Each structure stands twice: as structure tokens, then as C-alpha cells.
C-alpha positions in Angstrom: -17.5 15.4 35.8 -16.5 13.9 32.6 -18.8 12.6 30.5 -18.9 9.4 29.0 -20.6 8.2 25.8 -21.4 4.7 24.5 -19.7 5.3 20.8 -21.3 2.6 18.1 -19.0 2.2 15.7 -20.0 0.3 12.2 -18.0 -2.2 11.3 -17.5 -4.1 7.6 -16.8 -7.8 6.8 -14.3 -8.2 4.6 -15.6 -10.3 1.8 -13.0 -13.4 0.5 -13.1 -15.7 -1.7 -11.2 -19.4 -1.5 -11.7 -22.1 -3.4 -9.5 -25.8 -2.5 -7.0 -27.6 -3.5 -4.0 -26.8 -5.8 -5.9 -24.4 -8.4 -7.7 -21.3 -6.8 -10.0 -19.2 -9.1 -11.9 -16.1 -8.3 -15.2 -14.7 -9.5 -15.9 -10.5 -9.8 -19.2 -9.7 -8.8 -21.6 -8.1 -11.0 -22.6 -4.3 -11.5 -25.9 -5.6 -9.1 -24.0 -6.9 -6.6 -21.9 -4.1 -5.9 -24.2 -1.9 -6.0 -26.7 -3.7 -3.4 -23.4 -3.7 -1.2 -22.5 0.0 -1.2 -26.6 0.4 -0.4 -25.8 -1.6 2.9 -22.8 0.3 3.7 -24.7 3.3 3.2 -27.7 2.4 4.9 -25.3 1.6 7.9 -23.9 4.4 8.0 -27.0 6.5 8.2 -27.9 4.2 11.2 -24.9 4.7 13.1 -25.1 8.3 12.9 -28.5 8.2 13.8 -27.6 5.8 16.8 -24.9 8.0 17.9 -27.2 11.1 18.1 -29.8 9.0 19.8 -27.6 8.2 22.7 -25.9 11.8 23.0 -28.9 12.5 24.3 -29.1 10.1 27.2 -27.8 11.1 30.5 -24.0 9.7 31.1 -22.6 7.4 33.2 -22.4 8.4 36.9 -20.1 7.8 39.6 -20.6 8.5 43.0 -18.0 7.6 45.7 -20.3 6.6 48.0 -20.4 3.7 50.3 -22.9 1.5 49.4 -24.7 -1.4 50.6 -25.6 -4.8 48.1 -29.0 -5.9 48.8 -30.7 -8.8 46.7 -31.1 -11.8 46.0 -28.1 -13.8 43.9 -28.0 -14.5 40.5 -25.8 -16.9 39.3 -24.9 -17.1 35.2 -27.6 -18.7 33.7 -29.8 -18.0 36.1 -33.2 -16.8 35.7 -35.5 -14.3 37.3 -38.8 -14.2 36.6 -41.8 -11.1 37.7 -45.2 -11.0 35.6 -44.3 -9.5 33.0 -41.0 -10.8 32.1 -38.4 -14.1 31.9 -34.6 -13.1 32.2 -32.0 -15.3 31.6 -28.4 -13.9 32.8 -26.1 -14.7 30.0 -23.0 -13.3 30.7 -21.5 -10.8 32.8 -18.1 -9.7 31.7 -15.6 -6.7 31.3 -15.1 -5.8 27.7 -13.2 -3.6 25.9 -15.0 -4.2 22.4 -19.1 -5.3 22.8 -19.8 -7.1 19.7 -23.4 -8.7 18.2 -23.3 -12.1 19.1 -23.9 -12.3 14.3 -20.4 -10.7 13.4 -20.5 -12.9 10.0 -21.9 -9.4 7.7 -22.5 -5.8 8.4 -22.8 -5.1 12.7 -22.5 -1.9 14.9 -20.3 -2.8 18.1 -19.2 -0.6 21.0 -15.7 0.1 22.1 -14.5 1.3 24.7 -13.3 4.9 25.3 -9.4 5.2 25.8 -8.8 4.4 29.2 -12.1 2.8 29.6 -13.4 -0.5 30.1 -17.2 -1.8 29.7 -18.8 -3.6 31.6 -20.7 -6.0 29.9 -24.0 -8.2 31.3 -25.8 -10.0 28.1 -29.7 -11.0 28.9 -32.4 -12.9 27.6 -35.9 -11.8 27.8 -38.9 -13.0 27.4 -42.0 -10.8 27.0 -44.8 -12.7 29.9 -47.3 -10.1 29.1 -50.1 -9.2 26.6 -48.8 -6.1 25.7 -45.4 -5.3 23.9 -42.7 -4.8 26.4 -40.5 -1.8 25.2 -36.4 -2.3 25.8 -35.8 0.9 28.1 -38.8 -0.2 30.8 -37.2 -3.6 31.5 -34.8 -3.5 34.1 -32.5 -0.7 35.9 -29.4 -1.3 36.3 -26.4 -0.4 38.2 -22.8 -1.9 38.4 -21.1 -0.9 41.7 -17.2 -1.6 42.0 -14.8 -1.9 45.0 -18.2 -0.8 47.5 -19.4 2.1 46.5 -18.3 3.6 42.7 -21.3 2.7 41.5 -21.9 3.3 36.8 -25.1 3.6 35.1 -26.4 0.6 32.8 -27.4 1.4 29.3 -29.4 -1.1 27.6 -28.8 -2.0 24.1 -31.1 -4.9 22.3 -30.3 -6.8 19.6 -31.2 -6.6 16.1 -30.7 -9.1 13.6 -29.7 -6.3 10.4 -27.3 -4.2 12.6 -26.5 -6.0 15.8 -27.3 -3.7 17.8 -30.6 -1.4 17.7 -32.0 1.7 19.8 -34.2 0.6 23.3 -36.5 3.6 23.5 -37.8 2.5 20.1 -37.3 -1.5 19.9 -40.3 -3.3 22.5 -40.3 -7.2 23.1 -43.7 -8.9 21.6 -45.9 -11.0 23.9 -43.9 -14.1 24.9 -41.1 -13.7 22.4 -38.0 -13.6 23.8 -34.8 -10.7 22.9 -31.3 -10.2 23.7 -30.5 -7.0 25.5 -27.7 -6.1 26.8 -26.0 -3.5 29.0 -23.5 -1.5 29.0 -21.5 0.3 31.6 -18.5 2.5 30.6 -16.0 2.7 33.8 -12.5 3.3 34.1 -10.2 0.7 33.1 -8.9 0.2 36.4 -11.8 -1.8 37.0 -10.6 -4.4 34.8 -7.0 -4.4 36.0 -7.5 -4.7 39.9 -9.1 -7.8 41.5 -11.9 -5.6 43.5 -14.9 -6.5 44.5 -17.7 -6.4 41.0 -21.3 -6.5 40.6 -24.4 -5.5 38.9 -27.5 -4.7 41.0 -30.9 -5.9 38.7 -34.5 -4.3 39.6 -36.9 -5.1 36.9 -40.0 -2.9 36.5 -43.0 -2.7 38.2 -41.2 -4.6 40.9 -39.5 -3.8 44.1 -37.5 -6.7 43.9 -33.5 -6.5 43.0 -30.8 -9.3 42.6 -27.5 -9.1 42.5 -25.1 -10.6 39.5 -21.4 -11.1 41.1 -18.4 -10.8 38.5 -16.2 -10.7 41.5 
């Protein structure tokens, strides 16, 4: 089976200067600004390399050609799942060839699907209701089902205010705080091009409950 990895790509935002009216002028950044930008770029390059190495240790997305039965409570976009430990809001479920963070105004990492593939992208907000930190890699088990039996395991990718995305296994949500957590499922491009049924089953940690988000 061919392995599919989530490969983060470092994007560097372009800097432009403009002025209103018929007159235009530009101001060159001083040396301290240039050095600061260079330092930020180098730091993000290192973080991107570390993230790639981290993801290479994660088990590959699996595809099982077995008949699957979807059991679970339906959850619509905008719906909320509440357990003793967390409150999960389903913001968005989509197919995307390039998953971007919410804030793209500066430097950020993003996820571009491999050629011939596409991401099923699930966007959640998770509020920690417990009295201790909630590790992002222990929030929920997410499984996508395409056409009644082709299943794909989701990888948790928490948001980070500085780089866009971070590592799930080193990120926790503090008590009573909310953090955006994305789940990515890399699958063949056929999933996006067809109209066959597609859904995501969510199983929150610490419960025996399951919920189904139907994409189509």
C-alpha cells in the first residue's frame, strides 16, 4: 500500500507597499527589520522541517475496502457535541487540495495534497471542560467513509497563532479554553470528483458515543 503523508509546506507572505493618489512612494526597510524577517524565515523553516519529521512517524492513512455501516448520531455543520470533558463545535467539513490556517496575513504553514490526491478537511473548535489540560492528540477518533466502505483515518492538526498549525502531540488545551483543531484525511482525487456518499464518524475520547457528519 502506498504511504500517504501530510506534508506541510512553508509559505512566505509577500510584502507590498502602496500609496493612494497619483503619487507613489516606497520606503526601504532598515537593517534591523531585514534581519528580523530573515530570522523569522529561518525559524519557520526549522519548525517546518521538524513538523515533517514528526509526521513521518505517524501511522499512514489506511484504506479498507470492506463494507462499513455508519452508526452514530447525526451532527450538522454548526452543531455541538458535548461530553464531560469537552465541547466540540463542527465549523466546516469540505474537500480541499490545499488546507490553509485561518490567518494567512503573515508567515504560515499549510497542507497541500499530493498529486492525484485530495484532503477531506474537518474544522472543529474544541473547548476543554475538564480541570486539567486536554492533549490535542487525545480529543477524538475521526474516520472518513467514502462510498460505503472506503475508510480513511484522520490526523489531528491544532492551530497555532504564530505558524498557522502545530503538532497535536505537543499541544494541549487549558481548562475552559477553546482551540481550533483540524482533522485531515488524505484520499484519492476520485473522492472529490464523484458524487458518491461521503461522511465522517467522530468518537470523542472517554465515551462510547459516535457522531456522523455527512458531507454529501
